[in-house]
N, C-alpha and C positions, 0 to 999 in steps of 0.2 A: 504492499499499499503505499502511496506515495504523501508527504509528510508537506503539510501546508506552511508555506513559510510566512513569519508573521511579521507585519509590518507595523514600524513601531508610530505610533503618536499621529494618530490617524485623526486629522486638526478641525478637517472639511472646509480647508486652505488647500485646494490642489496642488499650487506652486512648491508652498514648503509639504505636504507631502512629498510631492516628489523626490525633493531634495532629501528628505530623509530614507532615500531607500539605498540611502549609503551608511553605513555604521561602523563601529568598531566594537571587535569581542577579541578578548584574552590578546590587547596588543595589534591585532590583526585587521585591518582593513575589509571592513567585505560592502559588495555590490549585491544587493537583493533581485537586481535586473538583469540576470547574465545571458538568460536564457528570452526566443520570443515568449516560450510559456510561462517564463517570471512576469512578464508586460502583463499578458492576459491574465493572471494570477491579480497582479496590484490594480487592473484596471476592474477586475471584475469584486474587490474590495472597494475602491471606492465609487465605482457605477451610482451608491447613495445619493454622489451629490451631482449625476446627472441623469437631471430628471426624462431626459427623451432617452432613454438608454432602452432599447427594447431589441426583439429578434435583428432585426435587420442591422441593426447598428453593432452587432457580436458582429454575423457576417460579413459588412464590410470588413470589420476588423481584421477576421481570420482570413478575410481572402487578401489583406494586403501588409500581413502581421510584421512583413519583413521593414519593409516603410515605416509604418507604427512605431516600431524597438526603435530604427535607427533616427526617425524623428525625433521621440521621447525621450532618448539618451543625450542627444545633441542640444535638446533644449535643457536638460536637469544640468547639464554640463557647465552652461552660461547662466542657470539659475544658483547655481551650487557658490559661482565664482562670485557673484554681483550680491547673495544674500550675505556668506561671508563678507564683505567689507562691507556693508551695510550695518554686520552685526558689531565691528570695529569702529564704527561709527567714522565711514567716508560717506561722504553725498552721493546721493543714487543720480545715475549720469544720467544726461539727455541722451546719447548713445542706446542704453541700457531702455530707455521707456520708448525712445524709437524703433530699437529690435522688436521689441513687444506688439508696438504696433504694427508691425509688418508683417510679424507673425497674423494677428488677427486679421488683415489683409488679404489676406490668402484663404483664408474660409470668415467670409465676414457674416452679420445675425441676421437671422430671422426672427418673427418672436409669436410665438404657440402660448394658449391659456392650457396650463395644465393644473388639476386638482385645484384650483381658483388661482394658481401664479400665473404672474404672465413670465414667460422663462425662454433665455435667449438661444437660439436653435444655432448653431454657426453649420454652414452650406457651404461644401468643396469635399474635397479628396477625405479619407473618413481619419488621415493622418493628422491633417493637415485641421480638421474639427477638432480633433484632440488637442492638438499644440495652441489652435487657436481658444481656448476653455480653460487650458493654464496660463496663453499670456495674458487672458481675459482676467484673471482670479490676482495673477501678478499684480498687474495695473491697478486691478481695484483696492487692494492691498495698499499699495503708491498714492493714491487719489484719497482714500481714506486715512491715510497720514499713520495707519497700524504698524510699520518697518519701522518707527522708530520704535519700537517696543520691543524689535528682534532681538534675540540675545543668546549667544551662543551657551551649551550648559558647562557648568559650573567646574565637572569631571575634565579634568583634562587631557583623558585618554578616551570622551566623546568626543564625534564629528556632529552630533544633531542639534537642531535650530528649532528656536519657540518663540509665539509671541508669547511677551511678558505682560498681561493685561492687571497685573496686579501691581508690577513696579517692584515686587519682591522676592522671586522668585530663581531660583538659584540652578535648579537641577532641569533637564529636561523634562523628568520625571520624577515619581519619587523611587516607582517602580523600577526603572529602570537603572537608576542611578543613585535616586537620596538617599536611599536606604542604604545600598552599599556604601555608602561615603558614612553614614550614618554608625553603620556596625564597623567597618575598619576604626573608626574613632575611639568609641567604647572599647574595643579589644587590645589597642594600643593603652588605653587609659585603664583598663583591667591587668595588662600585662606589667605594665609599672607600680602597679599597686602591689602585686606577690616579689 
């Protein structure tokens, strides 16, 4: 039986969730999107954020899975570089915004009412559709000024990024890094007491 991948920090922000498909385990950097199947599995996990997802969408993705994988990985590389710079307090570059806008131009949006909500639906080749949605998410984070709260995890061995809504958060998540650090500090304190 094939083991399902665990994708960390599904935040509801497609662009950030895509960047967080690379992580570090035991000092090794791991890419969770190595194969076409990995990308299909990630898309299956995030499809709750894609209201237009249906059987036709899935068929389109499967027919062009190589192009989909290539496009998504290319976008992730650029998003990681830019998001890490933003987390390190660098300005959001005009070139980054222009790049995202150009990705959306490849699959511009139409709108449909789905479950009483107006939903943007990109039109174009499926790989452009997916990239367009992720680019729109990144532009929305920029426009809503949410990326000023983008942070790196305080665990130096972790590469995950997160939006710190409270202004007090240090860890990508307590489950992934926070508890580990607390346990490590506790063990050091206990060993010093002995």
